[in-house]
N, CA, C and O atoms as a GROMACS GRO file, in nm:
protein
  296
    1MET      N    1  -2.918   1.376  -3.014
    1MET     CA    2  -2.914   1.407  -3.154
    1MET      C    3  -3.012   1.521  -3.179
    1MET      O    4  -3.125   1.519  -3.130
    2ASP      N    5  -2.969   1.620  -3.254
    2ASP     CA    6  -3.058   1.732  -3.282
    2ASP      C    7  -3.136   1.708  -3.411
    2ASP      O    8  -3.124   1.602  -3.473
    3SER      N    9  -3.216   1.807  -3.452
    3SER     CA   10  -3.303   1.790  -3.569
    3SER      C   11  -3.225   1.777  -3.699
    3SER      O   12  -3.282   1.733  -3.800
    4THR      N   13  -3.097   1.813  -3.701
    4THR     CA   14  -3.016   1.798  -3.822
    4THR      C   15  -2.950   1.661  -3.830
    4THR      O   16  -2.885   1.629  -3.929
    5GLY      N   17  -2.968   1.581  -3.725
    5GLY     CA   18  -2.907   1.448  -3.723
    5GLY      C   19  -2.769   1.446  -3.661
    5GLY      O   20  -2.704   1.341  -3.657
    6LYS      N   21  -2.721   1.561  -3.613
    6LYS     CA   22  -2.589   1.566  -3.550
    6LYS      C   23  -2.601   1.533  -3.402
    6LYS      O   24  -2.697   1.572  -3.335
    7VAL      N   25  -2.503   1.461  -3.353
    7VAL     CA   26  -2.500   1.425  -3.212
    7VAL      C   27  -2.452   1.545  -3.132
    7VAL      O   28  -2.350   1.606  -3.164
    8GLN      N   29  -2.526   1.578  -3.029
    8GLN     CA   30  -2.486   1.687  -2.941
    8GLN      C   31  -2.426   1.629  -2.815
    8GLN      O   32  -2.482   1.536  -2.757
    9ILE      N   33  -2.314   1.683  -2.773
    9ILE     CA   34  -2.248   1.638  -2.652
    9ILE      C   35  -2.278   1.737  -2.542
    9ILE      O   36  -2.254   1.857  -2.556
   10MET      N   37  -2.332   1.686  -2.433
   10MET     CA   38  -2.366   1.772  -2.320
   10MET      C   39  -2.253   1.768  -2.219
   10MET      O   40  -2.197   1.662  -2.190
   11ASP      N   41  -2.219   1.882  -2.165
   11ASP     CA   42  -2.121   1.889  -2.058
   11ASP      C   43  -2.198   1.892  -1.927
   11ASP      O   44  -2.238   1.998  -1.880
   12SER      N   45  -2.218   1.776  -1.868
   12SER     CA   46  -2.300   1.764  -1.749
   12SER      C   47  -2.227   1.680  -1.645
   12SER      O   48  -2.162   1.581  -1.681
   13PRO      N   49  -2.236   1.716  -1.519
   13PRO     CA   50  -2.174   1.633  -1.416
   13PRO      C   51  -2.244   1.499  -1.401
   13PRO      O   52  -2.190   1.408  -1.338
   14TRP      N   53  -2.365   1.485  -1.457
   14TRP     CA   54  -2.440   1.360  -1.449
   14TRP      C   55  -2.414   1.267  -1.566
   14TRP      O   56  -2.463   1.155  -1.568
   15HIS      N   57  -2.336   1.313  -1.664
   15HIS     CA   58  -2.306   1.231  -1.781
   15HIS      C   59  -2.213   1.117  -1.739
   15HIS      O   60  -2.104   1.141  -1.686
   16ILE      N   61  -2.257   0.996  -1.763
   16ILE     CA   62  -2.176   0.880  -1.730
   16ILE      C   63  -2.150   0.805  -1.860
   16ILE      O   64  -2.245   0.762  -1.926
   17PRO      N   65  -2.024   0.788  -1.898
   17PRO     CA   66  -1.995   0.718  -2.023
   17PRO      C   67  -2.035   0.570  -2.014
   17PRO      O   68  -2.042   0.514  -1.904
   18LEU      N   69  -2.060   0.510  -2.127
   18LEU     CA   70  -2.089   0.367  -2.129
   18LEU      C   71  -1.969   0.291  -2.075
   18LEU      O   72  -1.855   0.332  -2.095
   19PRO      N   73  -1.995   0.182  -2.006
   19PRO     CA   74  -1.884   0.107  -1.945
   19PRO      C   75  -1.795   0.041  -2.050
   19PRO      O   76  -1.840   0.006  -2.159
   20MET      N   77  -1.673   0.026  -2.013
   20MET     CA   78  -1.578  -0.046  -2.098
   20MET      C   79  -1.611  -0.195  -2.090
   20MET      O   80  -1.680  -0.239  -1.998
   21GLU      N   81  -1.564  -0.270  -2.186
   21GLU     CA   82  -1.594  -0.413  -2.191
   21GLU      C   83  -1.553  -0.485  -2.063
   21GLU      O   84  -1.622  -0.577  -2.019
   22GLU      N   85  -1.443  -0.445  -2.003
   22GLU     CA   86  -1.398  -0.512  -1.881
   22GLU      C   87  -1.490  -0.484  -1.762
   22GLU      O   88  -1.484  -0.556  -1.662
   23SER      N   89  -1.576  -0.382  -1.771
   23SER     CA   90  -1.671  -0.352  -1.664
   23SER      C   91  -1.800  -0.431  -1.677
   23SER      O   92  -1.882  -0.431  -1.585
   24ALA      N   93  -1.821  -0.497  -1.789
   24ALA     CA   94  -1.948  -0.566  -1.815
   24ALA      C   95  -1.976  -0.676  -1.714
   24ALA      O   96  -2.092  -0.713  -1.695
   25MET      N   97  -1.874  -0.728  -1.648
   25MET     CA   98  -1.894  -0.835  -1.550
   25MET      C   99  -1.902  -0.782  -1.408
   25MET      O  100  -1.902  -0.861  -1.313
   26SER      N  101  -1.908  -0.650  -1.389
   26SER     CA  102  -1.926  -0.592  -1.256
   26SER      C  103  -2.070  -0.616  -1.213
   26SER      O  104  -2.163  -0.605  -1.293
   27ARG      N  105  -2.088  -0.648  -1.085
   27ARG     CA  106  -2.224  -0.674  -1.034
   27ARG      C  107  -2.292  -0.543  -0.998
   27ARG      O  108  -2.230  -0.452  -0.943
   28VAL      N  109  -2.420  -0.535  -1.029
   28VAL     CA  110  -2.504  -0.419  -0.996
   28VAL      C  111  -2.636  -0.469  -0.940
   28VAL      O  112  -2.671  -0.586  -0.949
   29THR      N  113  -2.709  -0.376  -0.881
   29THR     CA  114  -2.844  -0.404  -0.834
   29THR      C  115  -2.940  -0.323  -0.920
   29THR      O  116  -2.919  -0.204  -0.941
   30VAL      N  117  -3.044  -0.388  -0.970
   30VAL     CA  118  -3.147  -0.321  -1.050
   30VAL      C  119  -3.260  -0.283  -0.954
   30VAL      O  120  -3.311  -0.367  -0.880
   31TYR      N  121  -3.299  -0.155  -0.957
   31TYR     CA  122  -3.404  -0.103  -0.871
   31TYR      C  123  -3.515  -0.041  -0.955
   31TYR      O  124  -3.493  -0.002  -1.070
   32PHE      N  125  -3.633  -0.032  -0.896
   32PHE     CA  126  -3.734   0.059  -0.947
   32PHE      C  127  -3.780   0.144  -0.829
   32PHE      O  128  -3.756   0.109  -0.713
   33TYR      N  129  -3.845   0.254  -0.860
   33TYR     CA  130  -3.886   0.347  -0.755
   33TYR      C  131  -4.037   0.348  -0.742
   33TYR      O  132  -4.108   0.372  -0.840
   34ASN      N  133  -4.086   0.322  -0.621
   34ASN     CA  134  -4.228   0.325  -0.592
   34ASN      C  135  -4.243   0.370  -0.446
   34ASN      O  136  -4.253   0.288  -0.356
   35ASP      N  137  -4.245   0.502  -0.425
   35ASP     CA  138  -4.246   0.560  -0.290
   35ASP      C  139  -4.125   0.514  -0.208
   35ASP      O  140  -4.129   0.517  -0.085
   36GLY      N  141  -4.021   0.472  -0.274
   36GLY     CA  142  -3.897   0.424  -0.214
   36GLY      C  143  -3.828   0.334  -0.316
   36GLY      O  144  -3.891   0.284  -0.409
   37TRP      N  145  -3.700   0.315  -0.297
   37TRP     CA  146  -3.623   0.232  -0.389
   37TRP      C  147  -3.645   0.085  -0.357
   37TRP      O  148  -3.626   0.042  -0.243
   38VAL      N  149  -3.685   0.007  -0.457
   38VAL     CA  150  -3.713  -0.135  -0.440
   38VAL      C  151  -3.615  -0.215  -0.525
   38VAL      O  152  -3.618  -0.206  -0.648
   39PRO      N  153  -3.526  -0.295  -0.460
   39PRO     CA  154  -3.435  -0.379  -0.539
   39PRO      C  155  -3.513  -0.494  -0.603
   39PRO      O  156  -3.594  -0.559  -0.537
   40ILE      N  157  -3.486  -0.518  -0.731
   40ILE     CA  158  -3.559  -0.627  -0.797
   40ILE      C  159  -3.468  -0.738  -0.849
   40ILE      O  160  -3.513  -0.849  -0.875
   41LYS      N  161  -3.337  -0.706  -0.864
   41LYS     CA  162  -3.250  -0.810  -0.920
   41LYS      C  163  -3.104  -0.769  -0.902
   41LYS      O  164  -3.069  -0.652  -0.912
   42TYR      N  165  -3.020  -0.869  -0.876
   42TYR     CA  166  -2.875  -0.852  -0.883
   42TYR      C  167  -2.829  -0.918  -1.011
   42TYR      O  168  -2.872  -1.029  -1.042
   43CYS      N  169  -2.744  -0.852  -1.085
   43CYS     CA  170  -2.691  -0.913  -1.207
   43CYS      C  171  -2.565  -0.840  -1.251
   43CYS      O  172  -2.523  -0.743  -1.188
   44TYR      N  173  -2.507  -0.886  -1.358
   44TYR     CA  174  -2.389  -0.821  -1.413
   44TYR      C  175  -2.430  -0.700  -1.495
   44TYR      O  176  -2.539  -0.696  -1.551
   45LEU      N  177  -2.342  -0.602  -1.500
   45LEU     CA  178  -2.372  -0.476  -1.566
   45LEU      C  179  -2.415  -0.495  -1.712
   45LEU      O  180  -2.509  -0.429  -1.757
   46GLY      N  181  -2.348  -0.582  -1.785
   46GLY     CA  182  -2.385  -0.606  -1.925
   46GLY      C  183  -2.529  -0.651  -1.937
   46GLY      O  184  -2.602  -0.601  -2.023
   47LYS      N  185  -2.573  -0.744  -1.852
   47LYS     CA  186  -2.711  -0.792  -1.852
   47LYS      C  187  -2.806  -0.681  -1.806
   47LYS      O  188  -2.916  -0.667  -1.859
   48ALA      N  189  -2.764  -0.603  -1.707
   48ALA     CA  190  -2.848  -0.496  -1.654
   48ALA      C  191  -2.874  -0.388  -1.760
   48ALA      O  192  -2.983  -0.333  -1.765
   49ILE      N  193  -2.776  -0.360  -1.842
   49ILE     CA  194  -2.795  -0.261  -1.949
   49ILE      C  195  -2.899  -0.312  -2.049
   49ILE      O  196  -2.982  -0.236  -2.096
   50LEU      N  197  -2.893  -0.440  -2.081
   50LEU     CA  198  -2.995  -0.500  -2.169
   50LEU      C  199  -3.134  -0.491  -2.105
   50LEU      O  200  -3.231  -0.457  -2.173
   51LEU      N  201  -3.143  -0.520  -1.976
   51LEU     CA  202  -3.271  -0.510  -1.906
   51LEU      C  203  -3.322  -0.366  -1.906
   51LEU      O  204  -3.442  -0.342  -1.923
   52TYR      N  205  -3.231  -0.271  -1.888
   52TYR     CA  206  -3.268  -0.130  -1.889
   52TYR      C  207  -3.333  -0.093  -2.023
   52TYR      O  208  -3.437  -0.027  -2.026
   53HIS      N  209  -3.271  -0.134  -2.133
   53HIS     CA  210  -3.326  -0.101  -2.265
   53HIS      C  211  -3.459  -0.171  -2.290
   53HIS      O  212  -3.548  -0.113  -2.351
   54GLN      N  213  -3.472  -0.294  -2.242
   54GLN     CA  214  -3.600  -0.364  -2.256
   54GLN      C  215  -3.709  -0.295  -2.176
   54GLN      O  216  -3.822  -0.281  -2.223
   55ALA      N  217  -3.676  -0.250  -2.055
   55ALA     CA  218  -3.774  -0.180  -1.972
   55ALA      C  219  -3.815  -0.049  -2.037
   55ALA      O  220  -3.934  -0.015  -2.040
   56ARG      N  221  -3.718   0.026  -2.090
   56ARG     CA  222  -3.749   0.154  -2.155
   56ARG      C  223  -3.840   0.133  -2.276
   56ARG      O  224  -3.933   0.211  -2.298
   57SER      N  225  -3.814   0.029  -2.354
   57SER     CA  226  -3.897   0.005  -2.472
   57SER      C  227  -4.039  -0.039  -2.432
   57SER      O  228  -4.132  -0.028  -2.512
   58ALA      N  229  -4.054  -0.089  -2.309
   58ALA     CA  230  -4.186  -0.126  -2.259
   58ALA      C  231  -4.252  -0.012  -2.182
   58ALA      O  232  -4.359  -0.029  -2.123
   59GLY      N  233  -4.187   0.106  -2.183
   59GLY     CA  234  -4.243   0.221  -2.114
   59GLY      C  235  -4.220   0.223  -1.964
   59GLY      O  236  -4.286   0.297  -1.892
   60LYS      N  237  -4.127   0.143  -1.916
   60LYS     CA  238  -4.095   0.135  -1.773
   60LYS      C  239  -3.958   0.198  -1.750
   60LYS      O  240  -3.880   0.218  -1.842
   61GLU      N  241  -3.931   0.228  -1.624
   61GLU     CA  242  -3.801   0.287  -1.591
   61GLU      C  243  -3.740   0.210  -1.474
   61GLU      O  244  -3.804   0.193  -1.370
   62ILE      N  245  -3.618   0.165  -1.492
   62ILE     CA  246  -3.543   0.100  -1.385
   62ILE      C  247  -3.411   0.174  -1.370
   62ILE      O  248  -3.369   0.249  -1.458
   63PHE      N  249  -3.348   0.152  -1.257
   63PHE     CA  250  -3.223   0.221  -1.225
   63PHE      C  251  -3.120   0.118  -1.183
   63PHE      O  252  -3.155   0.017  -1.121
   64LEU      N  253  -2.995   0.143  -1.215
   64LEU     CA  254  -2.886   0.052  -1.182
   64LEU      C  255  -2.794   0.120  -1.081
   64LEU      O  256  -2.755   0.235  -1.099
   65PHE      N  257  -2.760   0.047  -0.976
   65PHE     CA  258  -2.668   0.098  -0.875
   65PHE      C  259  -2.565  -0.010  -0.845
   65PHE      O  260  -2.594  -0.128  -0.857
   66PRO      N  261  -2.444   0.030  -0.805
   66PRO     CA  262  -2.345  -0.069  -0.760
   66PRO      C  263  -2.402  -0.146  -0.641
   66PRO      O  264  -2.482  -0.093  -0.565
   67VAL      N  265  -2.361  -0.271  -0.625
   67VAL     CA  266  -2.417  -0.354  -0.518
   67VAL      C  267  -2.387  -0.298  -0.379
   67VAL      O  268  -2.462  -0.325  -0.285
   68ASN      N  269  -2.282  -0.222  -0.364
   68ASN     CA  270  -2.246  -0.169  -0.232
   68ASN      C  271  -2.309  -0.032  -0.206
   68ASN      O  272  -2.273   0.034  -0.108
   69LEU      N  273  -2.402   0.011  -0.290
   69LEU     CA  274  -2.469   0.140  -0.271
   69LEU      C  275  -2.619   0.117  -0.260
   69LEU      O  276  -2.682   0.065  -0.352
   70ASP      N  277  -2.675   0.156  -0.147
   70ASP     CA  278  -2.819   0.143  -0.125
   70ASP      C  279  -2.880   0.282  -0.140
   70ASP      O  280  -2.855   0.369  -0.056
   71PRO      N  281  -2.959   0.307  -0.245
   71PRO     CA  282  -3.015   0.441  -0.266
   71PRO      C  283  -3.113   0.481  -0.156
   71PRO      O  284  -3.145   0.599  -0.143
   72ASN      N  285  -3.161   0.387  -0.076
   72ASN     CA  286  -3.249   0.421   0.035
   72ASN      C  287  -3.174   0.487   0.151
   72ASN      O  288  -3.236   0.542   0.241
   73SER      N  289  -3.042   0.480   0.149
   73SER     CA  290  -2.963   0.534   0.258
   73SER      C  291  -2.930   0.682   0.241
   73SER      O  292  -2.869   0.742   0.330
   74PHE      N  293  -2.969   0.742   0.129
   74PHE     CA  294  -2.944   0.886   0.112
   74PHE      C  295  -3.066   0.958   0.063
   74PHE      O  296  -3.062   1.080   0.044
   0.00000   0.00000   0.00000
């Protein structure tokens, strides 16, 4: 959102749309980064998004990855 209150849409290859309702039950792994990726929890995407917002409001940063993707492998 810019200073006029209008939403700006970015054309970025990293832009990932919010998941559809049917994706909310997909399993993900929640990670944090501390000199390497550390898995902290497996849960459903809907719950993980809530955890992400709670972490952000607490000044923390977590990352969500599909369960079959290990960020330490790349």
